[in-house]
N, C-alpha and C positions, 0 to 999 in steps of 0.2 A: 975512215969510214968509206965504204964502197957504195957507190950509187949505181943503181941499175936503171937503165933507160930502155923502154920498149917502144918500138915503132909499130904502129898498126896501119895496115894498108887495106884500103877498100878497092876491090877490083871491080871496075865497071864492065858490064857485059853489053855488047852491041846488040845482042839478040833481045827481042821484046819479051815481056813477061808472058806467061801462059794466058792470062786474061786478055791482054792486048792482042796476042796472036790470034785469038778467036774473034777479034773485032769488037771487044767490049772494053769499057773503061771502068775503073773502080768507082764505087758509089761513095757518096759522102756520108757523114754521120747521121744527118737528118733523114736521108733516104733509108739508111740501115735501120734506124729506129722505126720508121713508118712500115718498113717491110716486116719487122718483127711484130708490130701491132697487127698487121694484116694476117700474118700467120696465126697469131693468138686468136684473132676473131674467127678464122676458119676452124680452128680446133674447138672453140666454144660452140660453133654452129653444129659441128659433127657430134660433139658430146650431147648437145641439146636434143638432137634428133633421135638419139638412142631411146629416149623416154616415150616416143610416139609408138603407141601399140600397133596401129595399122601399118603393116609392112609396105603397102603401096603408097600410102601417104608419106611415110618416112623416106622412101626412095624418091618420091616426087620433090620433097623438100630439099634433099641433097642435090638432085639434078638442078633445081632452080638456083640454089646457092652457088653451085659450081658454074653454072651459066653466067651468073652475075660476076663472079670473080674473073672468069675467062673474058667476058665482054670488056672489062676494065683492066685487063692484064698489062697493056702497054702504056698506061697513063704514067707520065713522068713528073707532072706538075705537083709539087708538094702540097699546095693548097687544095687541089682537087683530091689528092689521095687522102688528106686529112678529112675532107668532107665525106668521101665515100666510106671511110671507116666509122665516122661519127653518126652516119644516118642510122636511124632506128631500124633494127631488123625485127 
């Protein structure tokens, strides 16, 4: 019987990943999940404003929502992010 043995080699690169080269670090699973929830909330808000008949009111609602998202853009604390997502709109 002939046995075949394969050797696998992982080549380590000294150069940083594209993400790290831009000064960013990978996010964890919890941050990823909260990011997805925030994006889903944004999409729900945009979809909800479509039903507003008055064009000026619709644009004002979108401006307000965008300003709120931008105001809290750099929040990194998971508890605070969860709170912001759960606050009634």
